[in-house]
C-alpha positions as CSV (number, residue, x, y, z in Angstrom):
1,M,40.2,42.9,148.5
2,I,38.5,39.8,147.3
3,Y,37.2,38.9,143.8
4,Q,34.2,36.7,143.8
5,M,32.3,35.3,140.8
6,Y,28.6,34.7,140.9
7,N,26.7,32.8,138.2
8,L,23.1,33.9,137.8
9,I,20.6,32.1,135.8
10,L,18.4,34.5,133.8
11,R,14.9,34.0,132.6
12,R,16.0,32.8,129.1
13,K,18.2,30.2,130.7
14,M,21.3,32.1,129.8
15,R,24.3,31.9,132.2
16,V,26.0,35.3,132.7
17,K,29.3,35.6,134.6
18,I,29.4,38.8,136.6
19,Y,32.6,39.8,138.4
20,I,32.1,41.9,141.4
21,Y,34.6,43.8,143.4
22,L,33.8,43.5,147.1
23,D,35.1,45.7,149.9
24,C,35.3,43.5,152.9
25,E,35.3,46.5,155.3
26,N,31.9,47.9,154.5
27,N,30.5,45.2,152.1
28,E,29.6,47.9,149.6
29,G,28.7,46.6,146.2
30,M,27.5,43.2,147.6
31,L,25.3,41.4,145.0
32,T,22.8,38.8,146.1
33,E,20.2,36.8,144.4
34,D,17.6,39.4,145.2
35,T,19.6,42.2,143.6
36,P,17.8,43.3,140.4
37,I,19.8,42.8,137.2
38,T,20.6,46.0,135.2
39,S,18.7,46.8,132.0
40,N,21.9,46.6,130.0
41,V,22.2,42.9,130.6
42,N,18.5,42.4,129.8
43,G,18.9,44.5,126.6
44,A,21.9,42.5,125.5
45,C,20.0,39.2,126.1
46,D,17.0,40.5,124.2
47,A,19.2,41.7,121.3
48,S,21.0,38.4,121.2
49,S,17.7,36.5,121.1
50,K,16.3,38.7,118.4
51,K,19.4,38.1,116.3
52,K,19.1,34.4,116.8
53,K,15.4,34.5,115.8
54,K,16.1,36.6,112.8
55,A,18.9,34.3,111.7
56,K,16.7,31.3,112.2
57,S,13.8,32.8,110.3
58,K,16.2,33.8,107.5
59,K,17.5,30.2,107.4
60,D,14.0,28.9,107.3
61,K,13.1,31.1,104.4
62,V,16.1,29.8,102.4
63,M,15.6,26.1,103.2
64,K,11.7,26.1,103.0
65,D,9.7,26.0,99.8
66,P,7.1,28.9,100.0
67,K,4.5,26.8,98.1
68,T,4.7,23.5,99.8
69,G,6.4,24.4,103.0
70,K,8.8,21.5,102.7
71,D,12.5,21.5,102.7
72,K,14.1,22.3,99.4
73,V,16.4,19.5,98.1
74,P,19.0,20.7,95.6
75,R,18.7,18.5,92.5
76,K,21.5,17.8,90.2
77,K,20.8,18.5,86.5
78,A,20.2,15.3,84.6
79,V,22.3,14.5,81.5
80,A,20.5,14.5,78.2
81,R,20.3,11.1,76.5
82,P,22.4,10.8,73.3
83,E,21.0,10.0,69.9
84,M,20.2,6.3,69.6
85,K,22.5,4.7,67.1
86,F,21.9,1.0,68.0
87,K,18.5,-0.1,66.7
88,M,16.4,-3.2,67.2
89,E,17.4,-4.4,63.8
90,D,21.0,-4.5,64.9
91,A,20.1,-6.6,67.9
92,I,18.1,-9.0,65.7
93,T,21.1,-9.3,63.4
94,N,23.2,-10.5,66.3
95,L,20.6,-12.7,68.0
96,T,22.4,-16.0,67.2
97,T,25.5,-14.6,68.9
98,Y,23.6,-13.5,71.9
99,V,21.8,-16.8,72.5
100,E,24.9,-18.8,71.9
101,S,26.9,-16.7,74.3
102,A,24.2,-17.0,77.0
103,L,24.0,-20.8,76.7
104,N,27.8,-21.1,76.8
105,E,28.0,-18.9,79.9
106,L,25.4,-21.2,81.6
107,I,27.3,-24.4,80.8
108,N,30.6,-22.9,82.1
109,H,29.1,-21.1,85.1
110,P,30.5,-22.4,88.5
111,V,27.1,-22.8,90.0
112,Y,26.0,-25.2,87.3
113,K,29.2,-27.3,87.7
114,T,28.3,-28.4,91.2
115,G,26.8,-31.7,90.2
116,F,23.4,-31.2,91.8
117,P,20.4,-32.6,89.9
118,A,19.0,-29.2,89.1
119,A,22.3,-28.0,87.8
120,L,22.8,-31.1,85.7
121,A,19.4,-30.7,84.2
122,A,20.0,-27.1,83.3
123,V,23.4,-27.9,81.7
124,A,21.8,-30.7,79.7
125,L,19.0,-28.5,78.4
126,A,21.5,-25.7,77.5
127,S,23.7,-28.1,75.7
128,T,20.8,-29.5,73.7
129,L,19.6,-26.0,72.7
130,L,23.2,-25.1,71.7
131,G,23.2,-28.0,69.3
132,L,19.9,-26.8,67.8
133,I,21.0,-23.1,67.6
134,A,20.8,-23.1,63.7
135,S,17.3,-24.6,63.5
136,P,14.4,-22.4,62.3
137,I,12.4,-23.1,65.5
138,V,15.2,-21.9,67.8
139,H,15.9,-18.9,65.5
140,A,12.2,-17.8,65.6
141,F,12.1,-18.2,69.3
142,S,15.3,-16.3,69.8
143,Q,14.0,-13.5,67.6
144,D,10.9,-13.2,69.7
145,L,13.0,-13.1,72.8
146,V,15.3,-10.3,71.4
147,K,12.2,-8.2,70.5
148,D,10.8,-8.6,74.0
149,I,14.1,-7.7,75.6
150,W,14.4,-4.6,73.3
151,V,11.0,-3.4,74.7
152,I,12.4,-3.7,78.2
153,I,15.7,-1.9,77.4
154,T,13.9,1.0,75.8
155,A,11.4,1.4,78.6
156,G,13.4,4.4,80.1
157,D,14.3,6.1,76.8
158,K,11.8,8.9,77.4
159,K,13.6,9.9,80.6
160,K,17.0,11.5,80.9
161,I,20.0,9.6,82.1
162,K,19.4,9.3,85.8
163,P,18.3,6.5,88.3
164,E,14.7,6.9,87.4
165,A,15.3,5.6,83.9
166,N,17.1,2.5,85.2
167,E,14.3,1.8,87.6
168,L,11.8,1.7,84.7
169,V,14.0,-0.7,82.8
170,Y,14.4,-3.2,85.7
171,R,10.8,-2.8,86.7
172,Q,9.7,-3.8,83.1
173,Y,12.2,-6.7,83.2
174,H,10.8,-8.2,86.4
175,L,7.3,-7.8,85.2
176,Y,8.1,-9.6,82.0
177,V,9.9,-12.5,83.8
178,T,7.1,-13.1,86.2
179,C,4.2,-12.7,83.8
180,S,2.3,-15.8,82.7
181,S,2.7,-15.1,78.9
182,S,6.5,-15.3,79.2
183,K,6.4,-18.6,81.0
184,E,3.9,-20.0,78.5
185,Q,6.0,-18.9,75.6
186,W,9.0,-20.7,77.0
187,A,7.0,-23.9,77.8
188,N,5.4,-24.0,74.3
189,F,8.8,-23.6,72.7
190,L,10.4,-26.5,74.6
191,Q,7.3,-28.7,74.1
192,S,7.5,-28.1,70.3
193,I,11.0,-29.7,70.3
194,N,10.1,-32.4,72.8
195,L,12.1,-30.9,75.7
196,T,11.2,-30.4,79.4
197,P,10.8,-26.8,80.6
198,N,13.4,-25.6,83.0
199,D,13.0,-22.2,84.9
200,H,16.8,-22.0,85.7
201,V,17.7,-21.9,82.0
202,H,14.9,-19.5,81.1
203,H,15.8,-16.9,83.8
204,F,19.6,-17.2,83.0
205,L,18.9,-16.8,79.3
206,L,16.7,-13.7,79.8
207,R,19.1,-12.1,82.2
208,T,22.1,-12.7,80.0
209,L,20.4,-11.4,76.9
210,L,19.4,-8.2,78.7
211,R,23.0,-7.7,79.8
212,L,24.6,-8.4,76.4
213,I,22.1,-6.3,74.3
214,M,22.3,-3.4,76.8
215,A,26.1,-3.5,76.7
216,D,26.2,-3.4,72.9
217,R,23.7,-0.6,72.8
218,N,25.6,1.5,75.4
219,S,28.9,1.0,73.5
220,A,27.3,2.0,70.2
221,D,25.5,5.1,71.6
222,L,28.4,6.3,73.6
223,P,30.1,9.4,72.2
224,E,33.4,8.9,70.6
225,K,36.1,9.2,73.3
226,Q,38.4,12.1,73.1
227,N,42.1,11.6,73.5
228,T,42.7,11.6,77.2
229,E,46.4,11.6,76.9
230,A,47.9,15.0,77.8
231,N,50.0,16.7,75.3
232,P,53.8,16.5,76.1
233,L,55.1,19.5,78.0
234,D,57.2,21.8,75.9
235,K,60.1,23.9,77.3
236,S,58.0,27.1,77.8
237,T,55.3,25.2,79.6
238,E,57.8,23.6,82.0
239,E,59.3,27.1,82.7
240,V,55.8,28.3,83.6
241,I,55.2,25.3,85.8
242,R,58.4,25.9,87.8
243,Y,57.6,29.6,88.1
244,T,54.0,28.9,89.3
245,A,55.0,26.0,91.6
246,G,57.0,28.3,93.8
247,Y,53.9,30.2,94.9
248,V,52.4,27.1,96.5
249,P,55.0,26.6,99.3
250,Y,55.3,30.4,99.7
251,A,51.5,30.7,100.3
252,L,51.3,27.7,102.6
253,H,54.3,28.9,104.6
254,K,52.6,32.3,105.0
255,R,49.5,30.6,106.2
256,Y,51.1,28.2,108.6
257,S,53.3,30.9,110.1
258,K,50.2,32.5,111.6
259,V,49.1,29.2,113.2
260,K,50.2,28.2,116.7
261,G,51.3,24.7,117.3
262,E,54.1,22.2,116.8
263,T,52.6,20.8,113.6
264,A,52.5,24.3,112.0
265,K,56.1,24.8,112.9
266,V,57.1,21.5,111.3
267,Y,55.2,22.4,108.2
268,C,56.9,25.8,108.0
269,A,60.3,24.2,108.4
270,L,59.6,21.7,105.7
271,L,58.2,24.2,103.2
272,S,61.3,26.4,103.8
273,S,63.6,23.5,102.9
274,W,62.0,23.4,99.4
275,K,63.6,26.8,98.6
276,V,67.0,27.1,96.9
277,Q,69.2,28.7,99.5
278,G,71.7,31.4,98.4
279,T,73.3,31.5,95.0
280,N,73.8,28.0,93.6
281,N,75.9,28.0,90.4
282,S,75.7,24.2,89.9
283,R,73.9,23.2,86.7
284,T,71.6,20.2,86.5
285,F,69.6,18.6,83.6
286,L,66.6,20.7,84.7
287,E,68.4,24.0,84.3
288,Y,66.3,24.7,81.2
289,T,63.2,25.1,83.3
290,N,64.6,28.1,85.1
291,G,64.6,30.4,82.1
292,W,61.3,32.3,82.8
293,L,62.0,32.4,86.5
294,K,65.4,34.0,86.1
295,K,63.9,36.7,83.9
296,Q,61.2,37.6,86.4
297,T,62.9,37.3,89.7
298,R,64.5,40.2,91.5
299,G,65.7,38.1,94.3
300,G,62.4,37.7,96.2
301,L,60.7,34.9,94.4
302,F,60.5,31.4,96.0
303,E,62.8,29.3,93.8
304,I,62.1,25.6,94.3
305,K,64.5,22.8,94.1
306,D,64.7,20.2,91.3
307,N,63.0,17.4,93.2
308,V,60.2,19.7,94.3
309,Y,59.7,20.8,90.7
310,L,59.5,17.1,89.6
311,F,56.7,16.7,92.1
312,F,54.7,19.6,90.8
313,R,55.4,18.6,87.2
314,T,53.7,15.2,88.0
315,L,50.7,17.1,89.4
316,E,50.5,19.1,86.2
317,I,50.6,16.1,83.9
318,E,47.7,14.5,85.8
319,T,45.8,17.7,86.0
320,R,46.0,18.4,82.2
321,K,44.1,15.2,81.5
322,H,41.0,16.6,83.0
323,L,41.2,20.3,82.1
324,T,40.1,20.0,78.5
325,V,37.2,21.6,76.6
326,S,35.7,18.1,75.8
327,G,35.8,17.3,79.5
328,M,33.9,20.5,80.3
329,N,31.2,19.8,77.7
330,E,30.8,16.1,78.6
331,M,29.4,16.6,82.2
332,P,27.9,20.0,82.9
333,N,27.6,19.4,86.6
334,K,30.8,17.5,87.1
335,D,32.8,18.3,90.2
336,M,36.1,18.9,88.4
337,K,38.2,19.6,91.5
338,S,37.1,16.3,93.2
339,C,37.8,14.3,90.1
340,I,41.3,15.8,89.8
341,M,42.0,15.3,93.5
342,H,40.9,11.6,93.3
343,S,43.0,11.0,90.1
344,I,46.1,12.6,91.6
345,G,45.7,10.6,94.8
346,E,45.7,7.3,92.9
347,K,49.0,8.2,91.1
348,Q,51.8,6.2,92.6
349,L,54.5,8.6,91.2
350,V,53.0,11.5,93.1
351,H,53.5,9.7,96.4
352,T,57.0,8.7,95.4
353,Y,58.0,12.3,94.8
354,W,56.2,13.4,98.0
355,C,58.2,11.0,100.1
356,M,61.3,12.3,98.4
357,I,60.7,16.0,99.1
358,T,59.4,15.4,102.7
359,A,62.6,13.4,103.4
360,N,60.6,11.1,105.7
361,K,60.1,14.0,108.2
362,L,56.3,13.6,108.1
363,A,54.2,10.5,108.6
364,G,50.6,9.4,108.9
365,D,47.8,12.0,109.0
366,V,50.3,14.9,109.4
367,S,51.9,14.1,106.1
368,K,48.5,13.5,104.4
369,R,47.1,16.8,105.6
370,L,50.0,18.8,104.1
371,L,49.8,16.8,100.9
372,D,46.1,17.5,100.5
373,D,46.7,21.2,101.1
374,V,49.4,21.3,98.5
375,I,47.3,19.5,95.9
376,K,44.2,21.5,96.6
377,L,46.1,24.8,96.2
378,W,47.6,23.6,92.9
379,I,44.2,22.5,91.6
380,K,42.7,25.8,92.6
381,I,45.4,27.7,90.7
382,R,45.0,25.6,87.6
383,T,41.2,25.4,87.5
384,N,40.8,29.1,87.9
385,A,43.3,29.8,85.1
386,F,41.6,27.2,82.9
387,L,38.1,28.6,83.5
388,K,39.2,32.1,82.7
389,V,40.6,31.0,79.3
390,Y,37.5,28.8,78.7
391,L,35.1,31.7,79.3
392,D,37.2,34.0,77.2
393,L,36.9,31.6,74.3
394,K,33.1,31.4,74.8
395,R,32.9,35.2,74.7
396,A,35.0,35.3,71.6
397,E,32.5,32.9,69.9
398,G,29.7,35.3,70.8
399,K,28.1,33.1,73.4
400,S,26.5,34.6,76.5
401,V,28.5,34.0,79.6
402,P,27.1,34.9,83.0
403,G,29.0,37.8,84.5
404,K,30.5,38.0,88.0
405,S,29.8,40.6,90.6
406,A,31.8,43.8,90.6
407,K,35.4,43.4,91.7
408,A,36.8,44.9,94.8
409,L,38.8,48.1,94.3
410,R,42.2,46.4,94.8
411,K,41.5,43.7,92.3
412,D,42.4,45.9,89.4
413,L,45.7,47.1,90.9
């Protein structure tokens, strides 16, 4: 008895492995290149190609615009521009401060302290203008400059807050800097006070005025910042945190126990070590956080240790800073999970507690992968609970909330 394998290339360039049982005595069942392929194989290939074509055409329908035939590019919804509080009159009121700050910046700038002739000439002109800052001629010229800069800053006001509006502002700025009228205005002003024109001072002055006025306008138009400090955790909240935190290692242990590999085994052993083993009658200063857990457990809940609880409490404190109603209304298309993940990752105390509960058994990418899984699961639990409460509040206010699809039969059990 001999088993031989033949690879035959079909018309559609598909390779089919056919295992044939050969009888060496009478060579019955011998398959050669001339042997016709059965219709079942051809049918399977045709069915497979039809499925691929159908899936491809369906994908094309989703990704193609039926009108233009071009690929659809998902666009992020732009943020509406807030009501303008900072007016041109406010900028004119502060024009002396703006011009004085710009000239002082030029004098103290490292580039103009190099001692080159062009730098010395620019500093000399700026110092002279700084001494004449209170004169009517300089005040009138400064007022004209601020008015021109205001036209530049408001060039994108008809657009919503997105890159297109910024492009209009900077396009208008460069058109103004390079136009002949702006250069003539600067030259006529200096000639009226018997000074030599200097392009370095002119460009530096315009650029600094644009930055200062735009900064004042943005700070004035910016909505009042809400208190980002999370409320202190009370006793009942800490009890719920400890009760909920036990689900994370339980769920991850269940997930990794189904995965083959040494890394999964190490993860399972580490997650199991987070559980309180047996009956421990010793009392600690965190004993008050076990109240709700003791009432709910019947012996099967995953009770975490104190150091593990401190880790999850740190996650909760950082998460609560983002899960606020004002945070939801501030940015409609904000990726809340990514923001929370980034904020937690930058918290040094999170990594300190993580090294404590891993007991230096993990290192490198192995440790980072498990840490990311733990944080992502915690964020998922918290965001889902927050969104549920948020939508319930919206419904209570009588606002329309888009409904979800019908639940599965077991969801209500």
